N, C-alpha and C positions, 0 to 999 in steps of 0.2 A: 481776479480770475482772468481778466483780459490781458494783463501783463504776463501771466504764466503761458497763455496760449500764444501770444506774440513771441515770447522768448523761445518756446518750443519750435515754432515755425522757423524762426531765424537760425537757431542752432541746427535744425534738420536740414535746411537749405544749404547752410555753410558746410556741414559735414558731408552731404551728398556731393557737393561741388568739389571739395577737397579730395574725397575718395575717388571720384571719376578722374580728376586731374592726375592723381598719383597712379591709379591702376590701369587706365586704358592704354597709355603708352607701354606699360610693362607687359600687358597681355599681348600687344602687337609684337613686342620684342621676343617674347617667349614663343609665339607662333612662328616667327622667322627662325629662331634658334633651333626649334625642334623639327622644322621642315613642314609644318602643317600649312603654312602660307608662304607666298613669295617664290621667286625663281632663283636658282643657284648661280653663283658666280664668284668673282673676287673683287675686293674693294681696295683701291689704292688711295690712301689719305694724302691729299694734296697740301692742305694748309689748315692751321688751327689759329684762332685768335680769341682773346678774352673779350667777353661782352660785359661791360660795366654799366648796365642800365639800372641797376638797383644797388642796394647796400652790399649784396653778395655777388661777387664776380662769378662768371660761368664761362667755360670754354666751349666754343662752337667750332666744329670742324667740317670741312667739305672734302669731297673726294670724287673719284671716278670709278663707277661700277662697270665691270665687264661681264656680260652674260656668258656662262659656260657653253650654252647650246649654239648661240649665233655669233658671239664675239662682238656684239654691239656694245658701244660705250654710252653711258648715261651719267650726267653730273648729279650727285646726290649729297644729302647731308650725311655726315659720318658720325661715328661714336664720339662722344665728348671727351673720352679718355684715351683716344687714339694718338699714335705718334705720327707726325708728318713724314711721308716717305715710306711708311710701312704698308705691306700688302696683307690683307686678311681674307680668309674664306668667309663669304657672306651670302645673304639672301636679300633680295630687294622687294619692297612692297608692290602691290599691284598698281598703285598710283605712281610708281617709279620716282618717288621723291625722297625715299629714306631707305637706307640699308641697315641690316642688323647682323651681328655676329652669328655665325653658323656653329652649332654644337653646344657642348656643355658650358663653355665660356659665356655664350650669349644668355643661357638660362640663368646662370649664377649672377651675371651682371644685372639682370632685370629684377632679381629678388628684392633689393631694398625698396624699390618703388611699390611693388606688389604688397609687401608687408606693411609699408607705411599706410597704404590704403586700408589694410585690415585693422591697423591701430585706430584709424578714424571710425571704422565700423564698431569696434569694441567700445570706444568712448561714447558713441551714440547709444549703444545698448546700455551702458552704465547710466547715461543721462535719462533715458527712458525707463530706467529701473526694471529692465527685463530680467526675469529669473535666472536665465542662463549666464548672465554677466555679473555673478556675485561670488564671493568667497573664494574657495580654492580653485574653482573653475576659472575665475578671472585671473588668478596668479599664473595658472598654466597657460592661458591664452596669451597674456603679456610676455611670458617667458619664451614661448614659441615665436611670437612676432619679433621680439628683439633679437633672438637668435638668428632668425631669417635675415633681418637687416644687417647684422654683423657679418654673417657669411657672405652676403652680397657685396658688402663694402670691401671685405678682404679679397674676394674674387676679383673685383675691379682693380684693386691695387697690385695684385701679384700674379694674375693669370695673363 
């Protein structure tokens, strides 16, 4: 019994951690893209470089955000899939440290992370044997989640 309880706690903590790690940045990006948060302006991507701190490389970009209202310039982190030298319509977080795409492109680009978080929630529901996460309902949930991930990946690649 003790092993089952410890296993449940470990799986729960890991799933909650992974879910928050995947979804919180996506929610911030969706807020910026829809105009619910942040201030409008434009982002000029200055440089991008590969970060090779783990087995999987990742591109990190920096840029200069210019506020529409004041013309003030702020150095920020840019989108990881941006092209150096490009200018994008964007919104900046209230902490003035990160800018996000403005419009539909920003919403679609945030989808993979949002749906990855939902996959973790679904797996947790399966492990806890919740009634909602069984049978045909489970198939539909996974289909919607993987469709959301695919749409987001395609949006990042082609928009």
